[in-house]
N, C-alpha and C positions, 0 to 999 in steps of 0.2 A: 272303339278303336280311335288312336291318337291321329292327329293331322301330320302329314309328312310333305316337307318340300322336296323337290327333286333338282337334280343337276345334271347337265349334259356329260359331265366327266365322271359321273358316278352311276352304277347300275340302278336302273329304275325298277321299282317293285313290279313284279309280273306275276304270271300264274305260279311259278315256283315259290315265290314269296307268300302269296295267299295260302298255299298248301302248307307251308311251314308255320305260317301264322296261327293255324288251327292248334298247333301244339303249345302255344304260349300259355294256355290254361293250365299246363302242368308246371309251370315256373314256380321256383321257391328257392330260398337260401341264396347261395352265391352262383350266379348265371353268367355264362360266357356266350357271347353272340361272335361265332367265328365267321370271317367274310361277311362282315356286317353291312356293307354297301351304305344305303341311307339310314340305317338303324331301325327300320320298321319292326324287325323281330324283337331285338333286345329292348327297345324302348317301350314296346307293348308289354313285354315280360316284366318291365320294372315295377309295375303296380303290385305284383305278387311275389316280389323278390327283395332280398336284403340289399343286394348291390348286384348291378349288371356291369360286365366288362365288355365292351364293343371293340372288336379287333378287325383291322383292315390293313392291306399293304398299301392302299391308295390314300395319299395324304388328303386329297379332296373329299373323300368319303369321311374322314375323320372330322373335317371342318363342317360338313353338312349334318353329321350326327349331332355336333354341339348346337347347331342352329335348331334342329328338330327337337333336341331335348329342351331347349330355351322356350320355344313357342308352345310347348306342352308342360312346361313348368316341372320338368323331371330333374331331380337333384341326385338321386341314388345311382349314379353311373360313373364310368370312367372310360376313356378311349385310349387305345394303345395301337401305335403303328407296328405291325409285325407281319412277317411271312409265316402265316399259321401260328404255332405255339412259340416260335423262336425267341420272342422277347417277354415271354411270360415266366421265365424261370421254373420254379417247382411248384408254381400255384396249382391248386386243386378246386374244382367247382362241383356243385350239386347237380346242375344241369348244363348241358352244352348244346348249343343250336348251331347248325351249319348248313348253309345254302351255297356249296362250293361251285365254282365254274365247272362245267361238265361236257361242253362241246369238244369234239375232236379238232385238232389243229395245231397251229403254230402261232404264238403271240408275237405281234410286231412290237418293237421296242416303243414304249410310251403311248401305246393305243390303249386307252381306258376301256373301251368296249370289249377288245379282245381279252384284256386282263380279267375283266369281270365275267366272261362267258366261256373261255377256252380253258379246259382242264388238263390239256397235254395232248401229245400225239394222238392218243387212242381215246382221249376224254376222261379216263378214270384216274390218271396219274396223280392229280393233286388230291383227289378224294382219298386214294390209298395212302398217300404220304401222311395225310392228317390223321386218319383212323389208326395208324401204327402208333401215333403219339397219345391218343386218347387215354390208354390205360394209366399213363403218367399223370394225367391232369383231371381225372374223374375221381371224386371222392367215393368212399365206400357206400354202397346202395345208391350211387348217382346214376344218371342215364343221360344219353345223348339222343338228339333228334337230327336226322340228316336227310337231305334230298339227294336221291339218286335219279338217274335217267337212262332209258333204254337207248339213248344215242350211243351208249357204250355197252360193253358186255357186263351186266351188273353181277354175274356169277363171280367176277374177279373180286368184287367187294365182300360178297357173301362168303367166299372161301377164306378170304382174309380175316373176317370176323371169327370164323371158326377157329383159324389158327392161333388167334390171340385169345381164345377162351371167352369170346363174347357171343350172347345170344342177340337175336333181332327179332322184331315182329313189324309186319307192314301195318302202319296206322291209316294210310289213305293213299289214294292214287288219282291221277288226272290224265285222261287219254287224249291224245291228239292224233292227227292222221299220220304224223311223222315220227312220233315218240310218245312214250308214257313216262310221267314223272311219278316217282315213288317216294313217299315219306316213311322212313323206318325209324324205330326206337331201338336203341341198342344198350345192352346192360350186361355187366359181368356175370358169367355163370357162377352159381354158388353150389358148393358141396354141402349137403346137408346130412347130419347124422341122424339115425333114428334113436330116439330116447324112449325107453320104456319105463 
């Protein structure tokens, strides 16, 4: 695992980060780390990837990612300041990692911790918004790994995946007294014809 510097204005790696970190062993090709924070996921995935694109809306996160890439001598990456996929055009990726904000609440303007942890009034809004865009940014036979939380109604996410013709499998979970974190892998359903 690589060394990671932290910053008070950027989400610090936590239990959700370590859960998603497990999935970096599946990295390969062109990788996207959405809601990248310190860069811990994308930069760890870099060793197994052609190129990693790390995206965050927080400009402080992008500067920290550059520092973390430099101290680990990682060159095969780029940073993009973006609200989810909005500044990525029509680019597609083999693997997408996402550890989105998932706590219910309202973000106070310019509060970095709120931006990094609050996913909307009910908690799942930002996750839902991102998942709706994944089909346009995932290459054929690609897959995405996403952290969900029982801090909100996860059935909203599962129903959305079904509606956009995606399957999911639970890779791992972490239970706490107040919530459970869930790491899921999502991929497009394929229709197979039977050949004789």
